[in-house]
N, C-alpha and C positions, 0 to 999 in steps of 0.2 A: 264822455261828458261827466263832469263833476256833479255829484248829487247836491241838490239844494232843496231846502224845505219849501221854497216858493215854486218849485217845478210842478208841472202837471205830470202825473205818473200813470203808466199804462201797464196792464198785465192780463194774461189769460187767467180768469178766475174760476173757470170750471175744471172738470177732470182732464186726464191725459188724453191726447189725440192719437189717432183719429176717433171721433165720436159723432153721434147724430147732431148734437147741438154744442156749440162752443160759446161761452160768455166772455167777451172781452170788455174789461172795465177801465174807465179813465176818470181820474180824480184830480182836481186842481183848478186854478183860475182860468186856464185856457181850454178846459174841457168842452164847453158849449161852442166856442169859436172853431176848434178843431173838428168837432162832430158836424157842424154845419157845412164845413168845407168838404166833408166826405159824404154826408147823407142829405144835404139840403136843410131847409128850415126844420128846426126841432119840433116834435110833437108837444102837445100840452104836458105839463109836469106829470110824471108818474102814469103816463098813458103810452102803451106800446103801439108803435106804428110801423108798418112794413115799408122799408125804403130800399132803393138801389144804392149800394155803397160804391163810390167812384174815387179813383186816384185823382186828386186835384191837379196834378201836373199835366195830365193829358185827357182827363175825363173818361178814361177807360174804366169799365165796370170791374168791381172786385167781387161782389156777391150781393144777393138779396138778404136782408136781415131785419129783424125787429129792433127798433131803437127806442130807448127810454132815457128820459132826462129827469134827474133828481136835483132840484135847485138847492143851494146852500141857504141856511145852515142846517136844515132838517134832513141830514143825510148820514149815512154810516160813518163818514169821515169828518163831517162838518163843513165839507167843501162841495163845490160843484161836481156832480158825478153824472157821467153818461155811460150807458151800457149798450153793447151791440150783441145781439143774440143771432149768431150767424151759423152757417153750416160748419160742422166740426172737422174740417179738412186741414191738415198741416199746411198746405199751400195757401188756403184762404186766410187762416189766422196769421201766418207769417207775413203775407203781403199786407194785411190790414195793420198789423203792429208796426211794420216797416214804414208805411205811409204816415201813421200817427206820430211816431218817434222822429220823423224827418223834420217836424216842425220845431223851431227853436223854443226851448223851455219845456219841451215835452220828451220824456225819457221812460225807459223801462223802470218799473218799480223794483226796489230791493225787497228781500224776504221780509214779510211782515210789515211793510211800510204802510199799507192801507190801515192796518189796525193800530200801528204806531201814531198815525195822524189822528185817528179816532181818539186815542189816549190824550194827545196833545191838545185837541179841541174840546176835551171834556165830555165827549160822547160816551166813553167808557173810562173806568179807572184801572189801576194796574192789577188789582185782584181779578177783575172780569177778563182782562187781557190774558192773564195766566190761565184762567179757566178755559178760555177759548183755545189757547194753545194745546191744552190737555185734551180738549174736545176733538180737535183736529187730528190728534194722534191716537185717540181712543180705539182700541181693538176688541175690548170686552164690554159687557153690559155694565159691570161695576165701574169701569173707567168712565164710560159714557154718563152714568148717573152722577158720579162725583164731579166730573168736569162741568156738566151742564148746571149743576146746583151752584157752582162758584161763578160760572160765566154769567148766570142770571142775577148775580149780586148778593148771594147768601153771605159770603165773608165780608163783602163791602159793607153790608148793613151793620154788622157787629163792630167792625173797625171804625166806621163812621160814628156809630154811637159812643164808642170809647173816646174818640177824638173830641166829640162835642162835650162829653163830661170833663175831659182835661181842659178844654178851652174855658168852660164855665168856671171850674174850680180855680184855674189860673187867674181869671179876672177877679174872682172873689178874694183870693190871696193877696193880689196886688193891691186891692182896695183896703183890705185889712192892714196891710203893711203901711200904706200911705196914711192911714188914720189911726195908727197905733197909739193907744192911750186915750183915744176919743171914744168913750162908750156910747155916746149919742149916735155916732156915725156907724160904728161896727156892731153895736148891739151885743157885744160880748159873744161873738160867734166863733171864738177860737176853737173850742171843743167840737163844734159842728163841722168846722173846716177840716180838723184832723180826722174826724170820722169819715168825711167824704173822701179824703185822701186814702184811708185804709180800704174803703169800699172799692175804689178804683184799682188799688193793688190786688184785691181779691178777684176783681174781674179779669185782670191780666193773667192771674193764675188759672182761671177757667179757660181762657183762650189757649194758653200754653199747653194745657192738658188735652187739647183736641188731637185726634189721631193724625198721623202723617200720611200724605198722599204719595210719598215717594215709593212705597211698596206697590201702589197701584200703577205708577208710572213705569217702574222697572220690572214688576212682577215679584210676588212674594217668594223669597229664596227658600226653596226646599232642598236641603242637602241630604243625599242618600248615602249613608255610611255603614261600615261594617267590615268584616274580614273578607279576604278574597274568596271568589266563587260562592258568595252568599246570595246571588240573584239580583244585585243592585242594577246592573244594566238591563237585565230582562224586565225588571219592574218599571224602569223608566221608559223603556220602549212601549210597554203595555199602557202606561198612563198617557204617553204621548200619542198612542194610536198608530205608530209606525216604527220601523226599525231605524232609530236615530243614532244609537251607539252600538259599538261592537260587542257581541256576545260570544264568549268562548269558554271552554272548560280549562284552558290554560291559565294558571294562576298569574296574577299581575298584568292582565291584559290592559286595564285602564291605569294610566299613569299620570295623565293630566286632568284638570277639571273640565268636564264637558257640560255646557249649559244648554238646556232645551226649553224654550218658552211654550207654555200650554195654557189653555183656559179650562177651568173646572168649575162648573156651576156658575159661569159668568164671571169668575174671579181670575185675574192673571196670576200665574205662577211661573217661576223659573226653576225647573228641575236641574239639580247639579249632581252629576255622577262623579264619584271620587275614586281614588286608588284604594284597593282593598288593604286593610291594615294587617300586616304580618312582619315578621323579622326577615330582612333581606340584605344581601351584600351588594346588590345592584344599585349603583349611585343614582341612576335616573329614577328607579322605583322609589328610593329613599326620599328623593325630592318630592315625588308625587304623594308619598305618604304624609310628609310635613304639610304640603298644601292641603291634603284632605283634612288634617287635624284643624288647621286654621279655618277652613271653610265651615267645619262643623261648629266651631265657636262663633262664627259670624252669621250662621244661618238664622233665618226667621223661624223656620220649622226644621226639625231634624227627624228624619226617618232612619231608625236604627235596625239594621238587619243582622243582628249578631246576638251574642250571649247577653242576656239582660243584665247580668252582674258587671259586664264591661261597658255598658251604655254610658256615654259621657253625660255629665250633668248639663242640662239644658232646660230653660223654662218652658219650651214647647217641644217636647220630644215624643215621638210615637214609636212604640216597639212593634215591629213587623215580624211576624213569623212566616218567612218566605218559603217557597216550595212546598206548600201545604199538601199538594197532591202526592208528594213523595213521603210525607211524614204524617201518619195518622195519629201519632201521640199528641196530646195537647194537655197542658196544665191550666189552660184558660187565660194565660197572660197574653197581652198584645193582641194584634189583629192578624189572623191567619189569612195569608194570601197566596194564590197560585197564579203566577204570570203565564202559565201554560193554559189553564182552564178559565182564568178570569175570576175564580171564586175569591170572594173577600174584597175585590176591588171596589165595589160600591160602598162598603163600609169604610174602607180607607179614604176614599174621596170625600165621603160625608165628614169624616174626622178632619180632613184638611180644610174643608170649607168652614167647619165649625171653629177651628183655630184661627182661620183667616179673619173671622168677624172681630176678634180681639186685636187685630193688627191694622186693618184698614177701616176707613169710615163706613158706617152702616148707611142704609138708604136714606136715613133722616139726619145724618151727621155731615158736618162740613170739616174737611181736612186742611192741614197746613203743609205748605212746602217747607223744605229744610231752611231756606233763607228767611221765610216768614217766621217760623218758630225761633230761629236764632235772633231775629230782630225783636221779637216779643220778649225773649229772655233779657236782651239789653234793656228794654223798657222796664222789665221787672227789677233788674239790678239798679237802674236809675231811681226807681221808687222805693228801694229798700232803705228807706231813711226813717229813723225813729228819733225824731227831734221835736222839741217843743217850740223851736224857733220857726215862725211862719216864713221867714225869708228863706231859710234852707229848703223848706217844703216847696216854696214857689219856684225856686231854681230847679228842683228836681222835676217838677211838673212841666216846666218849660222844655227841658231836655226830652222828657217823655213825648211831648207833643210833636217834637221834630221827628223822632223815630217812628211814631205811628203814622205821621204824615207821609214818611217815606214808604211805608207799606202801601199807601194808597196812590203813590206815584208822584208825590210832592218832593221837592228838594233834589239833591244830587243822587240820582238813581241811574245814571247813564250806563254803568256797568251791568246793572240788572236788566236794563232795557236791551242792550246789545246781545246779551246772552239769551234773553227771552225770544226776541223777534228774529234772531239768527236762525231759529229752528222752524219758523213759519215758512210756508210755501210762498212762491212769488206773488200769487194773486190775492193773498190774504193780508 
């Protein structure tokens, strides 16, 4: 069945089956009608009532379930919504959904379609939808805090305020242009208008300076580098809490990049094991060494397990003196760590979380996705106008309004929506 915006959509909105309870949700104009055919007269709005669910084709029972009706427009999607809280059996849920989708105009929801309809009806904006997507995917405490802050409208409030300032300034600039030369109408506000323009430009600079949420989504990349047999793989296994990469006394064991996701102090990290750096005639090992060098340059944080004099330049590098249980000499440089005994690991993890605070949003900060930051840079470039001509300033403000509106979900954002909601689960 071809998808249409006017269709009534159905999906399992609870966790994977089997489970104690399953929530099957239906949204759209035919939701009450279909629900009544299955469960009889609907209960009072937002009141749960136990009903026997039946197949309308032969009146055979499907299950007993709690039924709830949420009338439009005050619902999550802005449409009529009916929820069935039934037993979490694969057979029960499959039968119920089959019966519902057998009705013309009623079909299975596409990934993220419930939230997309909420966006289209104005129940949420694009920033909140993105935050919700991150919240659904959150696996660490830092990811949860950041996503919830955005989903609850933190970024929306700042962007909406910026858009309001742009709209107000745009109206004032247009009025000043219309009455140019008429001091009685404009009151000689040209300098004040230019000052407002500059203040908005400064506000955009503040927004662009916000930290990125991408390291939270993917994990802060911690690349472990150094010569062969420096203890890189052993350290990664110790930080990961299990044997995730091969450890061997044989030089050149690691040849490719090996990525291990971990959570340290509630912050997501991706530990990257790399080939040991040394002279080698082995073509494959040489490729691994080249990959290691590139990974070190691209790292958010570099752990260097080698000679301090050979440590690559990096803004967030940590010198690690590995195998400290075998080397009692110390000049006080770096962090002494033993992957065998665990000595020094708490200090290393504390340093990692300390550096992470400069990369990802803190508990009180709002972060930006890459596309949000890129769009704000376009806004900044649009406002990078230093002219005395109010008409030129007005044109710049008009263009900036379009870009900021796009961040909130207005205008042509279909590519963004497709990418965003494609990652959502079917029932959301």
